[in-house]
C-alpha positions as CSV (number, residue, x, y, z in Angstrom):
1,M,-19.0,-12.4,1.4
2,I,-16.7,-15.1,2.8
3,V,-18.6,-17.3,5.3
4,S,-16.9,-20.0,7.5
5,D,-17.9,-22.5,10.1
6,A,-14.6,-21.5,11.9
7,F,-16.5,-18.7,13.5
8,R,-19.8,-20.5,14.4
9,G,-20.7,-20.2,18.1
10,K,-17.8,-17.9,18.9
11,R,-17.9,-14.4,20.3
12,Y,-16.1,-11.4,18.9
13,A,-15.8,-7.7,19.6
14,V,-15.3,-5.4,16.6
15,L,-13.7,-2.0,17.2
16,G,-14.1,0.4,14.2
17,L,-16.9,0.2,11.6
18,A,-15.2,1.6,8.4
19,R,-15.2,-0.6,5.3
20,S,-13.2,-3.5,6.7
21,G,-15.1,-3.4,10.0
22,L,-18.5,-3.6,8.3
23,A,-17.3,-6.5,6.2
24,T,-16.0,-8.2,9.3
25,V,-19.3,-7.8,11.1
26,S,-21.2,-9.2,8.1
27,T,-18.9,-12.3,7.8
28,L,-19.0,-13.1,11.5
29,V,-22.8,-12.7,11.8
30,A,-23.4,-14.8,8.6
31,S,-21.0,-17.4,10.0
32,G,-23.0,-17.8,13.2
33,A,-20.9,-15.8,15.5
34,D,-22.0,-13.5,18.4
35,V,-20.8,-10.0,17.6
36,V,-20.4,-6.9,19.8
37,A,-19.3,-3.8,17.7
38,W,-18.5,-0.2,18.3
39,D,-17.5,3.0,16.5
40,N,-17.6,6.4,18.1
41,R,-19.3,7.8,15.0
42,E,-23.0,7.4,15.1
43,D,-23.3,7.4,11.3
44,A,-20.9,4.4,11.2
45,R,-23.0,2.5,13.7
46,K,-26.1,3.2,11.6
47,A,-24.4,1.7,8.5
48,V,-24.5,-1.8,10.2
49,S,-27.5,-3.7,8.9
50,E,-27.0,-6.9,10.9
51,E,-28.6,-7.7,14.3
52,I,-25.7,-7.2,16.7
53,T,-25.0,-5.6,20.1
54,F,-23.5,-2.1,20.1
55,A,-21.1,-1.6,23.0
56,D,-17.6,-0.1,23.4
57,P,-15.1,-2.9,24.1
58,L,-13.4,-0.5,26.5
59,E,-16.6,-0.4,28.6
60,I,-17.5,-4.1,28.8
61,E,-16.1,-7.3,30.3
62,L,-14.1,-9.0,27.6
63,T,-13.2,-12.2,29.4
64,G,-14.5,-15.2,27.3
65,F,-14.4,-13.4,23.9
66,D,-12.6,-15.3,21.1
67,G,-11.1,-12.2,19.6
68,I,-11.1,-8.4,19.4
69,V,-11.1,-7.4,15.8
70,V,-9.6,-3.9,15.3
71,S,-8.8,-1.7,12.3
72,P,-5.1,-1.6,11.3
73,G,-5.4,2.1,12.0
74,V,-5.7,1.6,15.7
75,P,-2.3,2.4,17.3
76,L,-1.9,-0.6,19.5
77,N,1.3,0.8,21.1
78,R,-0.8,3.6,22.8
79,H,-4.5,2.6,22.6
80,P,-6.1,1.4,25.9
81,I,-7.7,-1.6,24.1
82,S,-4.2,-3.3,24.2
83,D,-4.0,-3.5,28.0
84,K,-7.6,-4.4,28.4
85,A,-7.2,-7.3,25.9
86,I,-4.1,-8.5,27.7
87,N,-5.8,-8.4,31.1
88,A,-8.8,-10.4,29.7
89,H,-6.5,-12.9,27.9
90,V,-8.3,-12.1,24.6
91,P,-6.2,-11.9,21.3
92,I,-6.4,-8.7,19.3
93,I,-6.7,-9.6,15.6
94,G,-7.6,-8.1,12.2
95,D,-9.7,-9.1,9.3
96,I,-6.7,-10.8,7.6
97,E,-6.4,-13.1,10.6
98,L,-10.1,-14.0,10.2
99,F,-9.5,-14.7,6.6
100,A,-6.5,-17.0,7.6
101,Q,-8.8,-18.9,10.0
102,A,-11.5,-19.2,7.3
103,R,-9.2,-20.6,4.6
104,S,-9.9,-24.3,5.5
105,S,-13.5,-23.6,4.6
106,L,-12.7,-22.3,1.2
107,P,-12.2,-24.1,-2.1
108,P,-8.5,-25.1,-2.6
109,H,-6.6,-22.0,-3.5
110,K,-3.3,-20.1,-3.1
111,V,-2.5,-17.0,-1.2
112,V,0.2,-14.5,-2.3
113,A,0.9,-11.9,0.4
114,I,3.0,-8.8,-0.3
115,T,4.6,-6.4,2.1
116,G,7.3,-3.7,2.1
117,T,7.7,0.0,2.8
118,N,7.4,1.1,-0.8
119,G,6.1,-0.5,-3.9
120,K,3.8,-3.1,-2.3
121,S,0.6,-1.6,-3.8
122,T,2.0,-1.6,-7.4
123,T,3.5,-5.1,-6.9
124,T,0.2,-6.4,-5.5
125,A,-1.8,-4.9,-8.3
126,L,0.7,-6.1,-11.0
127,I,0.7,-9.7,-9.7
128,H,-3.1,-9.7,-9.6
129,H,-3.3,-8.3,-13.2
130,I,-0.8,-10.8,-14.6
131,I,-2.6,-13.7,-12.9
132,Q,-6.1,-12.5,-14.0
133,S,-4.9,-11.8,-17.6
134,A,-3.6,-15.4,-17.7
135,G,-7.1,-16.6,-17.1
136,V,-6.6,-17.7,-13.5
137,P,-9.4,-16.6,-11.0
138,A,-7.8,-14.0,-8.7
139,M,-8.9,-11.6,-6.0
140,L,-7.3,-8.4,-4.7
141,G,-7.5,-7.5,-1.1
142,G,-5.9,-6.5,2.2
143,N,-4.5,-3.0,2.1
144,I,-5.8,-2.4,-1.4
145,G,-9.2,-2.8,-3.1
146,L,-12.2,-4.1,-1.3
147,P,-12.1,-5.8,2.2
148,I,-11.2,-9.4,1.7
149,L,-14.0,-10.7,3.9
150,G,-16.6,-8.8,1.9
151,Q,-15.8,-10.5,-1.4
152,E,-17.2,-13.8,-2.8
153,A,-14.9,-16.7,-2.3
154,L,-12.9,-17.8,-5.3
155,P,-13.5,-21.1,-7.1
156,E,-11.0,-23.9,-6.8
157,G,-7.6,-23.0,-8.2
158,G,-8.1,-19.3,-7.4
159,V,-5.4,-17.0,-6.1
160,Y,-5.9,-14.4,-3.3
161,V,-3.4,-11.5,-3.7
162,L,-3.1,-9.6,-0.5
163,E,-1.2,-6.3,0.1
164,L,-0.3,-6.3,3.8
165,S,0.9,-3.3,5.8
166,S,3.0,-3.9,8.9
167,F,0.0,-3.0,11.0
168,Q,-2.0,-5.8,9.3
169,I,0.8,-8.3,9.9
170,D,0.8,-7.3,13.5
171,L,-2.9,-8.3,13.7
172,T,-2.3,-11.6,12.0
173,H,-1.0,-14.8,13.7
174,S,-1.8,-17.7,11.4
175,L,-1.6,-16.5,7.8
176,D,0.5,-19.2,6.1
177,A,1.0,-17.5,2.7
178,D,1.8,-19.9,-0.2
179,I,4.1,-17.1,-1.5
180,A,5.2,-14.2,0.7
181,V,6.8,-11.2,-0.9
182,L,9.0,-8.4,0.5
183,T,9.7,-5.4,-1.7
184,N,12.0,-3.4,0.6
185,I,12.3,-2.0,4.1
186,T,13.2,1.6,4.9
187,P,12.3,3.7,7.9
188,D,8.5,4.5,8.2
189,H,5.7,4.5,10.8
190,L,8.3,4.8,13.6
191,D,5.6,6.4,15.8
192,R,4.0,2.9,16.0
193,Y,7.2,1.0,16.8
194,I,10.0,1.1,19.4
195,D,12.6,1.7,16.7
196,F,13.4,0.7,13.1
197,A,14.5,-2.8,14.1
198,D,11.0,-3.3,15.6
199,Y,9.4,-2.1,12.4
200,A,11.6,-4.5,10.3
201,S,10.7,-7.3,12.6
202,S,7.0,-6.7,11.9
203,K,7.7,-7.2,8.2
204,Q,9.7,-10.4,8.9
205,R,6.8,-12.0,10.7
206,L,5.0,-12.5,7.3
207,F,7.7,-15.1,6.6
208,T,8.0,-16.7,10.0
209,M,4.3,-17.6,9.7
210,Q,5.0,-19.6,6.6
211,H,5.5,-23.4,6.7
212,A,8.6,-25.0,5.3
213,N,7.1,-26.0,1.9
214,K,6.1,-22.4,1.1
215,V,7.9,-19.8,-1.1
216,A,9.5,-16.5,-0.1
217,V,10.3,-13.8,-2.7
218,I,12.5,-11.0,-1.4
219,A,14.0,-8.1,-3.3
220,C,17.5,-7.9,-1.9
221,D,18.3,-4.4,-2.8
222,D,18.6,-3.0,0.7
223,D,20.4,-4.3,3.8
224,P,17.3,-4.8,6.0
225,S,15.7,-7.0,3.3
226,R,18.9,-8.9,2.8
227,M,18.9,-9.6,6.6
228,V,15.4,-10.9,6.4
229,A,16.4,-13.2,3.5
230,S,19.4,-14.5,5.5
231,R,17.0,-15.8,8.2
232,I,14.7,-17.7,5.9
233,S,15.1,-21.5,5.9
234,H,12.3,-22.4,3.4
235,R,12.3,-21.9,-0.4
236,L,13.7,-18.5,-1.1
237,M,13.8,-16.6,-4.4
238,R,16.1,-13.6,-4.2
239,V,15.4,-10.9,-6.8
240,H,17.0,-7.5,-7.6
241,A,15.9,-4.4,-9.6
242,S,19.0,-5.0,-11.7
243,D,17.4,-8.3,-12.9
244,I,15.3,-6.2,-15.2
245,T,17.3,-4.8,-18.1
246,D,14.6,-3.6,-20.5
247,Q,11.4,-1.9,-19.3
248,S,10.6,-0.3,-22.7
249,R,7.8,-2.8,-23.4
250,W,5.9,-1.9,-20.2
251,P,4.7,1.7,-20.4
252,S,3.2,1.8,-16.9
253,L,6.3,0.3,-15.3
254,Q,9.0,2.9,-15.8
255,G,11.8,3.8,-13.3
256,P,14.1,1.7,-11.1
257,H,11.5,1.2,-8.4
258,N,9.2,-0.4,-11.0
259,A,12.0,-2.6,-12.1
260,Q,12.1,-4.0,-8.5
261,N,8.3,-4.3,-8.6
262,A,8.4,-6.2,-11.9
263,A,11.2,-8.5,-10.6
264,C,9.1,-9.5,-7.6
265,A,6.0,-10.0,-9.7
266,I,7.8,-12.2,-12.3
267,A,9.2,-14.4,-9.6
268,V,5.8,-14.8,-8.0
269,C,4.1,-15.7,-11.2
270,K,6.8,-18.2,-12.1
271,A,6.4,-19.8,-8.7
272,L,2.6,-20.1,-9.5
273,G,3.5,-21.9,-12.7
274,L,2.7,-19.2,-15.3
275,D,4.8,-19.3,-18.5
276,D,7.0,-16.5,-19.8
277,A,4.6,-15.5,-22.6
278,K,1.6,-15.0,-20.2
279,I,3.8,-13.1,-17.8
280,E,5.1,-10.8,-20.5
281,R,1.6,-10.1,-21.8
282,G,0.5,-9.1,-18.3
283,L,3.5,-6.8,-17.8
284,A,2.9,-5.1,-21.1
285,S,-0.9,-4.6,-20.5
286,Y,-0.7,-3.5,-16.9
287,P,-2.5,-0.1,-16.7
288,G,-0.8,1.2,-13.5
289,L,-2.4,2.5,-10.3
290,A,-3.8,5.9,-9.7
291,H,-1.5,8.3,-7.8
292,R,1.5,6.1,-8.4
293,M,3.6,7.4,-11.3
294,E,0.3,8.0,-13.0
295,R,0.5,9.8,-16.4
296,I,-2.3,12.3,-16.2
297,G,-1.9,13.7,-19.7
298,E,-0.1,16.4,-21.8
299,A,-0.5,20.1,-22.5
300,D,1.7,22.0,-24.9
301,G,4.0,19.0,-25.1
302,V,4.6,18.8,-21.4
303,L,3.8,15.5,-19.6
304,Y,2.0,15.7,-16.2
305,V,2.6,12.8,-13.8
306,N,0.7,12.2,-10.5
307,D,2.8,10.4,-7.9
308,S,0.9,11.6,-4.9
309,K,1.3,8.2,-3.1
310,A,5.0,9.1,-2.6
311,T,4.7,10.3,1.0
312,N,8.4,10.1,2.0
313,P,11.7,11.0,0.3
314,T,12.6,7.4,-0.2
315,S,9.4,6.8,-2.3
316,T,9.9,10.0,-4.2
317,A,13.5,9.3,-5.3
318,P,12.6,6.6,-7.9
319,A,10.2,9.0,-9.6
320,L,12.9,11.6,-9.9
321,A,15.2,9.0,-11.3
322,A,12.5,7.9,-13.9
323,F,11.9,11.3,-15.5
324,P,14.6,13.7,-16.9
325,N,14.0,17.4,-17.2
326,T,11.5,17.5,-14.4
327,H,9.6,20.3,-12.7
328,W,9.0,18.8,-9.3
329,I,6.1,19.7,-7.0
330,L,6.6,18.6,-3.4
331,G,5.6,19.4,0.1
332,G,3.0,18.8,2.8
333,Q,3.6,17.4,6.2
334,A,7.3,16.2,6.2
335,K,8.2,12.9,7.8
336,T,11.8,13.9,8.0
337,D,13.7,17.2,7.9
338,D,15.9,16.1,5.0
339,L,15.6,15.0,1.4
340,D,18.7,12.9,1.4
341,A,17.2,10.1,-0.6
342,C,16.3,12.5,-3.4
343,L,19.5,14.5,-3.6
344,P,21.3,12.0,-6.0
345,F,18.6,12.6,-8.6
346,L,18.5,16.3,-8.6
347,A,20.4,16.4,-11.9
348,N,17.0,15.4,-13.5
349,V,15.2,18.3,-11.9
350,R,14.9,21.7,-13.7
351,A,13.2,23.4,-10.8
352,A,11.1,22.6,-7.6
353,Y,7.8,24.1,-6.4
354,T,6.9,23.6,-2.8
355,I,3.5,23.5,-1.2
356,G,2.0,22.9,2.2
357,Q,2.9,23.2,5.8
358,D,6.6,22.2,5.4
359,G,7.1,23.8,2.0
360,P,9.3,26.6,3.4
361,M,11.6,24.1,5.2
362,L,11.9,21.9,2.1
363,A,12.7,25.0,0.0
364,K,15.6,25.8,2.3
365,V,16.9,22.3,1.9
366,L,16.8,22.4,-1.9
367,A,17.8,26.0,-2.5
368,P,21.6,25.3,-2.5
369,H,21.1,22.7,-5.3
370,I,18.3,23.8,-7.6
371,A,15.9,26.7,-8.3
372,V,12.9,26.6,-5.9
373,T,9.6,28.5,-5.9
374,E,7.5,28.5,-2.8
375,C,3.9,28.1,-4.1
376,E,1.9,27.2,-0.9
377,T,-1.0,25.7,-2.8
378,M,-1.4,23.0,-5.5
379,D,-3.1,25.3,-8.0
380,V,-0.3,27.8,-7.8
381,A,2.3,25.1,-8.1
382,V,0.8,23.5,-11.2
383,T,0.3,26.9,-12.9
384,T,3.8,28.1,-12.1
385,A,5.4,24.8,-13.2
386,A,3.4,24.8,-16.4
387,Q,4.6,28.3,-17.3
388,A,8.2,27.3,-16.8
389,A,8.1,23.8,-18.4
390,M,9.2,23.4,-22.1
391,P,7.9,20.8,-24.6
392,G,9.4,17.4,-23.8
393,E,9.7,18.1,-20.1
394,T,7.7,16.7,-17.2
395,V,5.7,18.3,-14.4
396,L,5.8,15.7,-11.6
397,L,3.8,15.7,-8.3
398,S,5.8,13.5,-6.0
399,P,5.4,15.2,-2.6
400,A,7.8,13.3,-0.3
401,C,5.4,14.3,2.4
402,A,2.2,13.3,4.1
403,S,-0.9,15.1,2.8
404,Y,-3.0,15.9,5.9
405,D,-2.1,19.5,6.2
406,Q,-4.1,20.5,3.1
407,F,-5.9,17.3,2.0
408,R,-8.0,14.5,3.3
409,D,-5.4,11.9,2.1
410,F,-3.0,11.3,-0.7
411,E,-5.8,10.4,-3.1
412,D,-7.5,13.8,-2.4
413,R,-4.1,15.5,-3.1
414,G,-3.6,13.5,-6.3
415,D,-7.2,14.4,-7.4
416,A,-6.4,18.1,-6.8
417,F,-3.4,17.8,-9.0
418,R,-5.5,16.1,-11.7
419,R,-8.1,18.8,-11.6
420,A,-5.5,21.5,-12.0
421,V,-3.9,19.7,-14.9
422,Q,-7.3,19.2,-16.6
423,A,-8.0,22.9,-16.2
424,L,-4.7,23.5,-18.0
425,Q,-5.6,21.0,-20.8
426,A,-9.0,22.7,-21.3
427,H,-7.4,26.1,-21.6
428,K,-4.5,24.9,-23.9
429,G,-6.2,22.0,-25.7
430,G,-3.9,19.4,-24.3
431,K,-4.6,15.6,-24.6
432,P,-5.5,13.3,-21.7
């Protein structure tokens, strides 16, 4: 784990004991801090092995604490811990802020921080892969992979590659990223922000925390991102999806959205000093992420693609653009009552198959444009699409919706799709 003298003798309250909360407790205790922690789940409290005090921060006096460390999932706009922290004059922070404070204790290194509404996970993983394949020590963390504080510090010359959600940025006050990246900004998480401008401002804070000698990489393919770029006074590298003219050598980076991801990754790696040959080798060997345009396999000449991470229409649209002759499975808990972002790409869709709570509403939206079958469940959708699909066509799960009506999360939904496809393969003798 990461240990730092920056925390020695200080006092922290930790609210939430999931993976990042447990790693935070371990780091703070090992660093000599006094820790009070709480989680309403008894099993989560039992998972803590360190000697700490268990107490709900909402029930104790917080004056004098150096910080209240909360999970990014805590809705600060409506959680009572916000007012209590303000009244006690104690900052609410996250594990990324603790990492930022610990940096001076670590061997000399670089930090690349990536944010954006869509594409940040792929861009983060791609940058990490290219750096690591070039022989440079690198660590993945933040909103992807293992908690950053729970991993061993990198040796001198290492690069920490952090995916940051807007919620994580909100809980960070001193992260001076050597390279900060913005993939795009489209409406999302508006239940946590006053309005879209407030959400975009949260993304922009990643760049306002940078000092003048640091680098900003911004994909300027949308107006809000261009606005952020216009406000940057330090070194700026503008990129566009159109910068990438040939993706044929990169099998896991197909589609216009992956062109944008690749453009960001290339700019970052060049700023880090990697040469073109090393960058190209990393792009070509990148394996892709599960549930993000993931090729599950084939059966009877039909390709099956798992894009379960696409939880809104804007993130589904690039998948529709990437695959012609598609049988599209969508549905779940809709974040909007339209599919406007997807409509320009319906020429690529042979038919749609809806599932979940808002499947009937989505079927009505699509019915004037393409053939739609209301399937309700994943198994029925996969079977129905498989029966209709011809060799050379694609069955694509790209739901454009949240998953919580039928599944634990988007991973659980993608795994259900995978199991259904594997059952087809076993029956038809398809290849993984």
